[in-house]
PQR file with spaces between the fields and no chain letter, atoms N, CA, C, O and H, PARSE charges and radii, in Angstrom:
ATOM       1  N    MET     1      81.203   94.333  107.108 -0.4000 1.5000
ATOM       2  CA   MET     1      82.765   93.012  106.568 -0.0000 2.0000
ATOM       3  C    MET     1      82.272   93.343  104.861  0.5500 1.7000
ATOM       4  O    MET     1      81.195   93.213  104.280 -0.5500 1.4000
ATOM       5  N    ILE     2      84.354   94.081  104.188 -0.4000 1.5000
ATOM       6  CA   ILE     2      83.731   94.033  102.332 -0.0000 2.0000
ATOM       7  C    ILE     2      84.161   92.597  102.397  0.5500 1.7000
ATOM       8  O    ILE     2      84.533   91.796  103.255 -0.5500 1.4000
ATOM       9  H    ILE     2      85.229   94.187  104.660  0.4000 1.0000
ATOM      10  N    HIS     3      83.889   92.638  100.765 -0.4000 1.5000
ATOM      11  CA   HIS     3      84.681   91.481   99.882 -0.0000 2.0000
ATOM      12  C    HIS     3      85.376   92.136   98.926  0.5500 1.7000
ATOM      13  O    HIS     3      84.590   92.421   98.022 -0.5500 1.4000
ATOM      14  H    HIS     3      83.587   93.288  100.068  0.4000 1.0000
ATOM      15  N    ILE     4      86.724   92.600   98.634 -0.4000 1.5000
ATOM      16  CA   ILE     4      87.379   92.673   97.484 -0.0000 2.0000
ATOM      17  C    ILE     4      88.242   92.016   97.072  0.5500 1.7000
ATOM      18  O    ILE     4      89.316   91.574   97.479 -0.5500 1.4000
ATOM      19  H    ILE     4      87.362   92.368   99.369  0.4000 1.0000
ATOM      20  N    GLY     5      87.390   91.978   95.795 -0.4000 1.5000
ATOM      21  CA   GLY     5      88.031   90.911   95.102 -0.0000 2.0000
ATOM      22  C    GLY     5      87.682   89.209   94.988  0.5500 1.7000
ATOM      23  O    GLY     5      86.728   88.522   95.350 -0.5500 1.4000
ATOM      24  H    GLY     5      86.518   92.338   95.464  0.4000 1.0000
ATOM      25  N    GLU     6      88.676   88.990   94.451 -0.4000 1.5000
ATOM      26  CA   GLU     6      88.042   87.006   94.889 -0.0000 2.0000
ATOM      27  C    GLU     6      89.788   86.538   94.689  0.5500 1.7000
ATOM      28  O    GLU     6      90.128   85.433   94.268 -0.5500 1.4000
ATOM      29  H    GLU     6      89.451   89.549   94.157  0.4000 1.0000
ATOM      30  N    LYS     7      91.144   88.084   95.252 -0.4000 1.5000
ATOM      31  CA   LYS     7      91.751   86.463   95.807 -0.0000 2.0000
ATOM      32  C    LYS     7      91.699   86.704   97.685  0.5500 1.7000
ATOM      33  O    LYS     7      91.072   87.554   98.317 -0.5500 1.4000
ATOM      34  H    LYS     7      90.868   88.982   95.594  0.4000 1.0000
ATOM      35  N    THR     8      92.514   85.717   98.139 -0.4000 1.5000
ATOM      36  CA   THR     8      92.432   85.802   99.469 -0.0000 2.0000
ATOM      37  C    THR     8      93.531   86.696  100.305  0.5500 1.7000
ATOM      38  O    THR     8      94.457   86.540  101.101 -0.5500 1.4000
ATOM      39  H    THR     8      93.024   85.026   97.626  0.4000 1.0000
ATOM      40  N    THR     9      92.940   87.563   99.721 -0.4000 1.5000
ATOM      41  CA   THR     9      94.170   88.360  100.663 -0.0000 2.0000
ATOM      42  C    THR     9      93.889   89.526  102.052  0.5500 1.7000
ATOM      43  O    THR     9      92.793   89.888  102.479 -0.5500 1.4000
ATOM      44  H    THR     9      92.188   87.690   99.074  0.4000 1.0000
ATOM      45  N    LYS    10      94.775   89.791  102.374 -0.4000 1.5000
ATOM      46  CA   LYS    10      94.202   90.763  103.726 -0.0000 2.0000
ATOM      47  C    LYS    10      95.142   92.408  103.524  0.5500 1.7000
ATOM      48  O    LYS    10      96.130   92.808  102.908 -0.5500 1.4000
ATOM      49  H    LYS    10      95.666   89.497  102.028  0.4000 1.0000
ATOM      50  N    ILE    11      94.019   93.009  104.548 -0.4000 1.5000
ATOM      51  CA   ILE    11      94.588   94.096  104.034 -0.0000 2.0000
ATOM      52  C    ILE    11      95.484   94.837  105.028  0.5500 1.7000
ATOM      53  O    ILE    11      95.001   94.718  106.154 -0.5500 1.4000
ATOM      54  H    ILE    11      93.217   92.683  105.049  0.4000 1.0000
ATOM      55  N    THR    12      96.235   95.316  105.030 -0.4000 1.5000
ATOM      56  CA   THR    12      97.495   95.209  105.962 -0.0000 2.0000
ATOM      57  C    THR    12      98.355   96.203  106.323  0.5500 1.7000
ATOM      58  O    THR    12      99.273   96.138  107.141 -0.5500 1.4000
ATOM      59  H    THR    12      96.628   95.413  104.115  0.4000 1.0000
ATOM      60  N    SER    13      97.656   98.010  105.026 -0.4000 1.5000
ATOM      61  CA   SER    13      97.901   99.126  105.539 -0.0000 2.0000
ATOM      62  C    SER    13      96.169   99.721  105.704  0.5500 1.7000
ATOM      63  O    SER    13      95.243   98.953  105.443 -0.5500 1.4000
ATOM      64  H    SER    13      96.910   98.063  104.362  0.4000 1.0000
ATOM      65  N    ALA    14      95.958  100.918  106.086 -0.4000 1.5000
ATOM      66  CA   ALA    14      95.510  101.826  105.334 -0.0000 2.0000
ATOM      67  C    ALA    14      94.558  103.203  105.996  0.5500 1.7000
ATOM      68  O    ALA    14      94.047  103.289  107.113 -0.5500 1.4000
ATOM      69  H    ALA    14      96.711  101.542  106.299  0.4000 1.0000
ATOM      70  N    THR    15      94.549  103.908  105.193 -0.4000 1.5000
ATOM      71  CA   THR    15      94.621  105.589  106.169 -0.0000 2.0000
ATOM      72  C    THR    15      93.246  106.596  104.595  0.5500 1.7000
ATOM      73  O    THR    15      93.250  106.669  103.366 -0.5500 1.4000
ATOM      74  H    THR    15      94.964  103.838  104.286  0.4000 1.0000
ATOM      75  N    VAL    16      92.555  107.000  105.471 -0.4000 1.5000
ATOM      76  CA   VAL    16      91.812  107.629  105.766 -0.0000 2.0000
ATOM      77  C    VAL    16      91.653  109.094  105.381  0.5500 1.7000
ATOM      78  O    VAL    16      91.965  109.828  106.320 -0.5500 1.4000
ATOM      79  H    VAL    16      92.552  106.941  106.470  0.4000 1.0000
ATOM      80  N    GLN    17      91.398  109.518  104.664 -0.4000 1.5000
ATOM      81  CA   GLN    17      91.257  111.474  104.028 -0.0000 2.0000
ATOM      82  C    GLN    17      90.271  111.766  103.530  0.5500 1.7000
ATOM      83  O    GLN    17      89.963  111.558  102.357 -0.5500 1.4000
ATOM      84  H    GLN    17      91.146  108.922  103.902  0.4000 1.0000
ATOM      85  N    LYS    18      89.184  112.665  104.943 -0.4000 1.5000
ATOM      86  CA   LYS    18      88.492  113.624  104.496 -0.0000 2.0000
ATOM      87  C    LYS    18      88.799  114.883  103.786  0.5500 1.7000
ATOM      88  O    LYS    18      89.871  115.488  103.772 -0.5500 1.4000
ATOM      89  H    LYS    18      89.434  112.834  105.896  0.4000 1.0000
ATOM      90  N    THR    19      87.433  115.252  103.063 -0.4000 1.5000
ATOM      91  CA   THR    19      87.929  115.817  102.218 -0.0000 2.0000
ATOM      92  C    THR    19      85.972  116.300  102.311  0.5500 1.7000
ATOM      93  O    THR    19      85.054  115.691  102.861 -0.5500 1.4000
ATOM      94  H    THR    19      86.562  114.760  103.074  0.4000 1.0000
ATOM      95  N    SER    20      85.962  117.377  101.661 -0.4000 1.5000
ATOM      96  CA   SER    20      84.612  118.695  102.162 -0.0000 2.0000
ATOM      97  C    SER    20      83.316  117.348  101.921  0.5500 1.7000
ATOM      98  O    SER    20      82.422  117.302  102.766 -0.5500 1.4000
ATOM      99  H    SER    20      86.708  117.871  101.214  0.4000 1.0000
ATOM     100  N    ARG    21      83.304  116.517  100.980 -0.4000 1.5000
ATOM     101  CA   ARG    21      82.043  115.280  100.258 -0.0000 2.0000
ATOM     102  C    ARG    21      82.137  114.723  100.654  0.5500 1.7000
ATOM     103  O    ARG    21      81.338  114.467  101.554 -0.5500 1.4000
ATOM     104  H    ARG    21      84.030  116.554  100.293  0.4000 1.0000
ATOM     105  N    HIS    22      83.528  113.720  100.326 -0.4000 1.5000
ATOM     106  CA   HIS    22      84.063  112.458  100.152 -0.0000 2.0000
ATOM     107  C    HIS    22      84.783  111.759  101.479  0.5500 1.7000
ATOM     108  O    HIS    22      84.879  112.650  102.322 -0.5500 1.4000
ATOM     109  H    HIS    22      84.178  113.928   99.595  0.4000 1.0000
ATOM     110  N    TYR    23      85.232  110.731  101.904 -0.4000 1.5000
ATOM     111  CA   TYR    23      85.865  109.907  102.776 -0.0000 2.0000
ATOM     112  C    TYR    23      86.492  108.920  101.613  0.5500 1.7000
ATOM     113  O    TYR    23      85.916  108.126  100.870 -0.5500 1.4000
ATOM     114  H    TYR    23      85.154  110.006  101.218  0.4000 1.0000
ATOM     115  N    VAL    24      87.979  109.288  101.740 -0.4000 1.5000
ATOM     116  CA   VAL    24      89.258  108.242  100.412 -0.0000 2.0000
ATOM     117  C    VAL    24      90.292  107.316  101.121  0.5500 1.7000
ATOM     118  O    VAL    24      91.498  107.487  101.300 -0.5500 1.4000
ATOM     119  H    VAL    24      88.447  109.933  102.344  0.4000 1.0000
ATOM     120  N    VAL    25      89.845  106.753  101.313 -0.4000 1.5000
ATOM     121  CA   VAL    25      90.503  105.184  101.729 -0.0000 2.0000
ATOM     122  C    VAL    25      91.221  104.805  101.007  0.5500 1.7000
ATOM     123  O    VAL    25      90.949  104.474   99.853 -0.5500 1.4000
ATOM     124  H    VAL    25      88.865  106.614  101.167  0.4000 1.0000
ATOM     125  N    ARG    26      92.876  104.752  101.805 -0.4000 1.5000
ATOM     126  CA   ARG    26      93.113  103.857  100.529 -0.0000 2.0000
ATOM     127  C    ARG    26      93.950  102.577  101.107  0.5500 1.7000
ATOM     128  O    ARG    26      93.674  102.517  102.305 -0.5500 1.4000
ATOM     129  H    ARG    26      93.098  105.021  102.742  0.4000 1.0000
ATOM     130  N    TYR    27      94.643  101.773  100.840 -0.4000 1.5000
ATOM     131  CA   TYR    27      94.490  100.652  101.552 -0.0000 2.0000
ATOM     132  C    TYR    27      95.548   99.471  101.075  0.5500 1.7000
ATOM     133  O    TYR    27      95.665   99.600   99.856 -0.5500 1.4000
ATOM     134  H    TYR    27      94.867  101.822   99.867  0.4000 1.0000
ATOM     135  N    LYS    28      95.914   98.977  101.285 -0.4000 1.5000
ATOM     136  CA   LYS    28      97.532   98.317  100.921 -0.0000 2.0000
ATOM     137  C    LYS    28      97.008   96.603  101.109  0.5500 1.7000
ATOM     138  O    LYS    28      96.695   96.268  102.251 -0.5500 1.4000
ATOM     139  H    LYS    28      95.819   98.873  102.275  0.4000 1.0000
ATOM     140  N    LEU    29      96.944   95.839  100.297 -0.4000 1.5000
ATOM     141  CA   LEU    29      96.881   94.057  100.934 -0.0000 2.0000
ATOM     142  C    LEU    29      97.140   93.520  100.978  0.5500 1.7000
ATOM     143  O    LEU    29      97.934   93.946  101.816 -0.5500 1.4000
ATOM     144  H    LEU    29      97.198   96.111   99.369  0.4000 1.0000
ATOM     145  N    SER    30      97.519   92.158  100.847 -0.4000 1.5000
ATOM     146  CA   SER    30      99.140   91.936  101.617 -0.0000 2.0000
ATOM     147  C    SER    30      99.402   90.863  100.276  0.5500 1.7000
ATOM     148  O    SER    30     100.272   90.016  100.481 -0.5500 1.4000
ATOM     149  H    SER    30      96.875   91.811  100.165  0.4000 1.0000
ATOM     150  N    ASP    31      98.788   90.832   99.056 -0.4000 1.5000
ATOM     151  CA   ASP    31      99.771   90.533   97.780 -0.0000 2.0000
ATOM     152  C    ASP    31     100.228   91.725   97.452  0.5500 1.7000
ATOM     153  O    ASP    31     100.166   91.835   96.227 -0.5500 1.4000
ATOM     154  H    ASP    31      98.082   91.520   98.890  0.4000 1.0000
ATOM     155  N    GLY    32     100.707   92.778   98.007 -0.4000 1.5000
ATOM     156  CA   GLY    32     101.330   94.079   97.303 -0.0000 2.0000
ATOM     157  C    GLY    32     100.487   95.144   96.795  0.5500 1.7000
ATOM     158  O    GLY    32     100.966   96.212   97.176 -0.5500 1.4000
ATOM     159  H    GLY    32     100.757   92.689   99.001  0.4000 1.0000
ATOM     160  N    THR    33      99.392   95.329   96.069 -0.4000 1.5000
ATOM     161  CA   THR    33      98.199   95.918   95.512 -0.0000 2.0000
ATOM     162  C    THR    33      97.608   97.267   96.402  0.5500 1.7000
ATOM     163  O    THR    33      96.960   97.235   97.448 -0.5500 1.4000
ATOM     164  H    THR    33      99.004   94.461   95.759  0.4000 1.0000
ATOM     165  N    THR    34      97.909   98.057   95.880 -0.4000 1.5000
ATOM     166  CA   THR    34      97.457   99.175   97.105 -0.0000 2.0000
ATOM     167  C    THR    34      95.752   99.607   95.574  0.5500 1.7000
ATOM     168  O    THR    34      95.735   99.748   94.351 -0.5500 1.4000
ATOM     169  H    THR    34      98.435   98.083   95.031  0.4000 1.0000
ATOM     170  N    LYS    35      94.428   99.652   96.951 -0.4000 1.5000
ATOM     171  CA   LYS    35      93.570   99.991   95.925 -0.0000 2.0000
ATOM     172  C    LYS    35      93.149  101.845   96.734  0.5500 1.7000
ATOM     173  O    LYS    35      93.734  102.284   97.725 -0.5500 1.4000
ATOM     174  H    LYS    35      94.442   99.538   97.944  0.4000 1.0000
ATOM     175  N    THR    36      92.121  102.538   96.021 -0.4000 1.5000
ATOM     176  CA   THR    36      91.595  103.491   96.728 -0.0000 2.0000
ATOM     177  C    THR    36      89.770  103.558   96.156  0.5500 1.7000
ATOM     178  O    THR    36      89.008  103.799   95.219 -0.5500 1.4000
ATOM     179  H    THR    36      91.646  102.182   95.216  0.4000 1.0000
ATOM     180  N    LEU    37      89.910  103.069   97.782 -0.4000 1.5000
ATOM     181  CA   LEU    37      87.855  103.822   97.625 -0.0000 2.0000
ATOM     182  C    LEU    37      87.285  105.282   98.319  0.5500 1.7000
ATOM     183  O    LEU    37      87.754  106.061   99.149 -0.5500 1.4000
ATOM     184  H    LEU    37      90.528  102.873   98.543  0.4000 1.0000
ATOM     185  N    SER    38      86.072  105.229   97.560 -0.4000 1.5000
ATOM     186  CA   SER    38      86.167  106.565   97.180 -0.0000 2.0000
ATOM     187  C    SER    38      84.349  106.358   97.838  0.5500 1.7000
ATOM     188  O    SER    38      83.549  105.634   97.245 -0.5500 1.4000
ATOM     189  H    SER    38      85.691  104.596   96.886  0.4000 1.0000
ATOM     190  N    MET    39      83.969  107.162   99.156 -0.4000 1.5000
ATOM     191  CA   MET    39      82.458  107.179   99.496 -0.0000 2.0000
ATOM     192  C    MET    39      82.249  108.509  100.089  0.5500 1.7000
ATOM     193  O    MET    39      82.927  109.036  100.970 -0.5500 1.4000
ATOM     194  H    MET    39      84.619  107.750   99.638  0.4000 1.0000
ATOM     195  N    LEU    40      80.973  109.089   99.341 -0.4000 1.5000
ATOM     196  CA   LEU    40      80.514  110.416  100.000 -0.0000 2.0000
ATOM     197  C    LEU    40      79.927  110.039  101.225  0.5500 1.7000
ATOM     198  O    LEU    40      79.063  109.181  101.403 -0.5500 1.4000
ATOM     199  H    LEU    40      80.422  108.661   98.625  0.4000 1.0000
ATOM     200  N    ARG    41      80.679  111.023  102.347 -0.4000 1.5000
ATOM     201  CA   ARG    41      80.720  111.589  103.521 -0.0000 2.0000
ATOM     202  C    ARG    41      78.602  111.763  103.544  0.5500 1.7000
ATOM     203  O    ARG    41      78.035  112.275  104.510 -0.5500 1.4000
ATOM     204  H    ARG    41      81.381  111.720  102.203  0.4000 1.0000
C-alpha cells in the first residue's frame, strides 16, 4: 500500500506506460488532481 499525501483521497483511475527503463504511472485522485509516478524497471 502506498500513502499518497495527507488528504483522504482515493485513486479513481490510473494508467501505466512502459518505457525501456521505467514504468510511468499516471493516476487521478478523487479531489480532481492528477499525479505522475515514475519507477525504474
